[in-house]
N, C-alpha and C positions, 0 to 999 in steps of 0.2 A: 244096202243102206236105203232107208225110206227117204223120199224127198219131203221137204218141209214146206209149209205154207209161207209165201212171201210176206214180209212185214208190211209192205205197202198195199196189201189187199184190203179193201174196204168191206164193211158189212154188206153194202149194196151190191158189190161185185160178187160176194159169196152167195147172196140171195139170188142174184140173177143166174149164177151157175147152177144152183139147185132148181131154179125154175126151168132152165133149159133141160136139165135131167128129167124133170117131171113131165115136160112136153114130149120128150123122146119116149119115155115109158108109156105115156098115154097113146102115142102112135103105135107102139109095139102091141099094146093091149087091143087096139082097134084092128091092126093089120094081121097079126098072126092067126087069129081064128079064120079070117077070110082066106089066107093062104092055105090053111089046112083043108078048106073045101075045094081047092083046085085038084085036078087029077094028079096022080103020083108023078107022071112025067113032067107036068108043068111045075110042080113043087120042086122037083130036082133041077130042072133047067133054070128057073128064075126065082122061084120062091126061096130057095136056100140062099141065093145071093142077097136078096132083099133082107132076109132075116139076119144074116151075118153082118150086113151093113148097119142095120139098126142096133145090133148087139155091140158092134165096135163104137158106134156113136154114143151108146150108154156108157161104155168104158171111158171114152174121152171126156164126156161131160162130167163123170165122176172125178176124173183127174183135175178138172178145173177148180174144184173146191179145195184140193189139197196139194196140187203140184207146184213146184217152185218155178218151173219153166212153162208158163202158161202159153207163150207164143207158139210153141210147137203143138201143144194140145189143141188150141183154138184153130190153128191152121189145118190140122188133120181133121178136126171135127167139121170144118167148113168143106173140105174136100169130100168127106164121107157123105155130107148132106147133098152135095152136087151129084155124087154117084147115085145116091138114093133117088133123086129126082129123075136121073137118066133111066134107072131101072123101072120107075113108075111109068114113064113114057113108053118104054119098050113093052111093058106088060099090057098097057092099053092098046098099043098097036097090034099086038099079037092076039088080042081078044080075051086075055086073062081077066082083065077088069071089065066088068059088064056096065056099060053106059057111061055117059059123061059125068053123071053125078058121083059115081064111085071114083072116077079119075080126079074130079075136082076136090073131093074130100081128101084123098091122099095128098094131092099137090098142095092143097090149102094148109094141111098140117105141116108138110115139109117146108113150105114157104114161111110159115110162122116161126118155125125153128130157125130158118135162115135169117130172118129179121132179128131174132134174139141173139144169134151168133154175131151178126153185124154190130149190134149195140155193144156186145161184150168186147169185140175187136177194137171198137173205138176207145173203150176204157183201157185196154191193154196197150194199144199202140199210141194212145193219145199223149202220154208222157214222153214217149220216144220222139214223136213228131215235134213237140214243142221244144225239146232240147236240141234237136237237129236244126230247127229254125234259129234258135239262139246261137248255135255254133256258126251257122252260115252268116249271120249278121255280124259276128265278131271276126270273120275271116279277114285276111290282109287285103283281099281284093275288093271288099266293100268300101264304099266312100260315104 
């Protein structure tokens, strides 16, 4: 059975989810041709991991616009972005990425996606935090 979109999803949240997806696709379009230029051994060692990571990020970002359980999708997306950043650092240290400008371009794109994920997380978890604060204010121990 397909998951349905949450009723409390605003148009702004949906647009932000689509923007995150677009940024991830832009990063894939930038990165995959560069990975194809690596030697076959480097492609198999690290290039496949980077490509799979970006592919999974695309799937999770797509789920944000339609999924009922956004907390799981956004948390997994954040984890994948952290893993991608780690792969980028390893690729640079191994010499697969040539020069600091290449590394900074990859990291800049991933950091931008991370900021967008953080903003989306604030929307998703914002309602939960305010309700928890209200519950704690009403607890029997508060005076």
